[in-house]
C-alpha positions in Angstrom: 0.0 0.0 0.0 1.4 3.4 -1.0 1.7 6.5 1.2 -1.4 8.1 -0.4 -3.6 5.2 0.4 -2.5 5.1 4.0 -3.0 8.8 4.3 -6.5 8.4 2.8 -7.5 5.7 5.3 -6.1 7.7 8.3 -7.8 10.8 6.9 -11.2 9.1 6.7 -11.0 7.6 10.2 -9.9 11.0 11.6 -12.8 12.7 9.8 -15.2 10.1 11.3 -13.9 10.8 14.8 -13.9 14.6 14.3 -17.4 14.8 12.7 -18.7 12.2 15.2 -17.6 14.2 18.2 -19.0 17.5 16.8 -22.3 15.7 15.8 -22.6 14.3 19.4 -22.0 17.8 20.9 -24.5 19.5 18.6 -27.2 16.8 18.2 -26.9 14.2 20.9 -26.0 16.1 24.1 -28.9 18.6 23.8 -31.3 15.6 23.8 -29.8 14.4 27.1 -30.6 17.7 28.7 -34.3 17.1 28.0 -34.2 13.7 29.7 -31.9 14.4 32.7 -31.5 17.1 35.3 -28.8 19.8 34.6 -26.4 18.2 37.1 -26.9 14.7 35.6 -26.5 16.1 32.1 -23.2 17.9 33.1 -21.9 14.7 34.7 -22.7 12.6 31.6 -21.2 15.2 29.3 -18.1 15.4 31.5 -17.6 11.6 31.5 -18.0 11.4 27.7 -15.9 14.6 27.0 -13.1 13.3 29.2 -12.5 10.5 26.8 -13.1 12.6 23.7 -10.5 15.2 24.9 -7.8 12.6 24.8 -8.8 11.3 21.3 -10.0 14.5 19.6 -6.8 16.5 19.4 -4.8 13.6 17.8 -7.6 12.9 15.3 -7.8 16.6 14.4 -4.0 16.7 13.9 -4.0 13.6 11.8 -6.9 14.9 9.8 -5.1 18.1 8.9 -1.7 16.5 8.3 -3.1 13.8 6.0 -5.3 16.4 4.3 -2.3 18.5 3.6 -0.4 15.6 2.2 -3.2 14.6 -0.1 -3.7 18.2 -1.1 -0.1 18.4 -2.2 -0.6 15.3 -4.4 -3.4 17.0 -6.4 -2.3 20.6 -6.4 1.3 21.4 -7.2 3.5 23.0 -9.8 3.4 20.0 -12.1 -0.3 19.4 -12.1 -1.4 23.0 -11.7 -3.4 24.9 -9.2 -6.8 25.5 -10.7 -6.6 23.3 -13.9 -9.4 20.9 -13.2 -12.7 20.8 -11.4 -11.1 18.5 -8.8 -8.5 21.1 -8.0 -11.1 23.9 -7.8 -13.3 21.9 -5.4 -10.2 20.9 -3.4 -9.4 24.6 -2.9 -12.9 25.2 -1.7 -12.5 22.4 0.8 -9.2 23.9 1.9 -10.8 27.3 2.4 -13.7 25.8 4.5 -11.2 23.7 6.5 -9.2 26.9 7.1 -12.2 28.4 8.9 -12.3 25.4 11.2 -8.5 25.5 11.8 -8.8 29.2 12.6 -11.6 28.6 15.1 -9.6 25.8 16.8 -6.5 27.9 17.0 -8.6 30.8 18.4 -10.2 28.5 21.0 -6.8 27.1 22.1 -5.3 30.5 22.3 -8.1 31.7 24.6 -7.6 28.6 26.8 -3.9 29.2 27.0 -4.3 32.9 27.7 -7.1 32.1 30.2 -9.5 34.6 28.6 -13.1 33.9 27.6 -13.7 33.4 23.9 -16.1 35.7 22.0 -19.7 34.8 22.6 -20.2 33.7 19.0 -17.8 30.7 19.8 -20.7 29.1 21.7 -22.1 28.3 18.2 -18.8 27.2 16.8 -19.6 23.4 16.9 -22.8 24.1 14.9 -20.8 26.0 12.4 -18.2 23.2 12.2 -20.9 20.6 11.7 -22.3 22.5 8.7 -18.8 23.0 7.3 -17.9 19.4 7.9 -21.0 18.2 6.1 -20.2 20.5 3.2 -16.6 19.2 3.1 -17.9 15.6 3.0 -20.1 16.4 0.0 -17.2 18.2 -1.8 -14.9 15.3 -1.1 -17.3 12.9 -2.9 -18.3 15.3 -5.6 -14.7 16.4 -6.6 -13.9 12.9 -7.9 -17.1 12.6 -10.0 -17.2 16.2 -11.4 
């Protein structure tokens, strides 16, 4: 198996973990709040999040590193930068992923500096879920367009 195939497999598993965590945070956890008291909900979310916090950063790092590697295989000085529809859609995926990267960097910076993030960041996971779904569709469409 070549490096690209390995990167693709790691990228797909990382994307599943990433989108799965965000999906759980946006869709599943709010349902728990309707069934449990606030204290029970917080305890459940803390237990689940404690495991996710260990896995999530590594999967996010793997997602972006493998994505960058695969990006370089389709967009470079030999193949061109905007020559095909695949490359154009890949650039769109890159731009969308850059918004996610910027949000993650901003959140980490706020945590390290111990300052509260902007109030809009309370909606960040909803934004990431929408962006993630768009990226999934683009990933599939760019190989058939």
